[in-house]
N, C-alpha and C positions, 0 to 999 in steps of 0.2 A: 552349397551354392552361394551363401552369404560371403564366405571366404573368397571365392572366385570373383564375385561382384566387387568386394572391397579392393582386391588386388588390381582389378581393371580400373577402378576409380582412382586409385593412387597413381597408376601408370598414366592415366589421362591428365590428371592434375599436374604431375611432374612434367610431362611433355608440353602442356600449355604454358607453364611457368618458364620453361627453357626457351620456348618460342618467343614469349613476351620479352624475355631478356636478350633476345638476339642470338640464342644458342640453339643448336640442334645436334642430334647425335651425328658424329662424324664431321661436323662443321669445323673448318679451320680458317683462321684469318690469314690473309696474305701478309707477308712481311712488308712493313712500311719503312720509308726512309724520310728523314726530316727534309722539308722543302719550304723555302721562304721566297718572297718576291715583293713586288710593288705594282700598284696600278695608278695610272693617272688618266683622267678624262679631260681632254683638251688642255693638257698641261697642268691640271690641278689634281690634288689628292681626291679620292672618292671614298671618304669615310662611310662605313656601313654597307658598301657594295658587297654583293655575294658572288663568289666565284664557284663554279662547279667544273671539275675536271672529268671529262668524258673519255674513257679509255678507247684507244684505237682498236684494241682486240676485244672480242666478246667476253663479257663477264657473266656470271650467274645472275639471273634476274633479281635475286634478293640481296645481292652484294651491294654495300653502300659505295657511292662514288665519292672520291676525295672532294673536299670543299674548303672554302676559306671565307672569312669576313675581313674586309679591309679596315685597318685601324685609322685613326685620325691623321697620321703622318703618311698614309698611302701604302704602308707595308702590310703584309699578311703572312700567316703561317698556316700551312695546309694540315688538315686532319681527315682521317678516314674512319677511324673507329672511336677514338677518344683523345681529349687533350690536343696536343700539337704533335701527334704521332707521325704525320707526314702522309706519303702516298706510296702505293706499291710501285715497283720499278716498271717503267713503260712510257709509251708516248700517249699524249693526251691532246684533245681539242678543249679549249677553255671557254666557258660562257660567263658572261658578266651581266648582272642586273643590279641597278642602283636606284632604289626607290627613295625619293625625298619628298617631304611634305610640300604642297603647293604654297600654302600659307600656314603660319603657326596656328595650331589647334582647329583647323577646319576639317580634318579627317581625310582629306583627299591627298593622294600621292601620285607622283609621276616617275616613270623610269627614266632617269637622266642619261643612262648609257644608250648609245645609238642602237637601234633595233637589231642590226646584223650581228651584234655581239651576244644576243640573247638566245640564239639557237645553235646547237652543235653543227647543224648542216651549213650554216652561213658564217660562223665565227672564224676569223682568220687567225685567232690566237692559238698558238701551239706551245706545248711544254713537254720536256722529256725529264723524267725522274730516273736517276741512276742509283746504284747502291751507294750508301753513305750519305752525308749531308749534301743538300742541293741548294744553290742560290740561283733561282730562275731569272732569266732575262726580264727586265721591266716590261710591263704591258702598257702601251700607250694607245688609248682609244681616241679616235678622231671622228 
């Protein structure tokens, strides 16, 4: 009985570690393709803004959505799993949130991106990622 209990405990710990690391038995990552672009809000770069790429087709509920953070020059590189690996091939609606401090050191922030860009249901921003490197059309938020 002790041997059986030990084997069960080892299996449980292994499964827990794999889940914590984002792995599961049979899980496979979607192939990604490099994707870059730029974002401007009312004609100016939006450094620190966060983009989320919402796929037009259903994904598994635990699959990560591609995302990006805007650099000081307004450019971004998309990631899905790690680094700048890009996004899986497909069509996306893109949401943008850009939180900026109201005053230095006061701890309060405001989303400077217009509200319609913050939800996949209302964002007019679209992107298509194809096989190979992708340079997405610039996003201009008004």
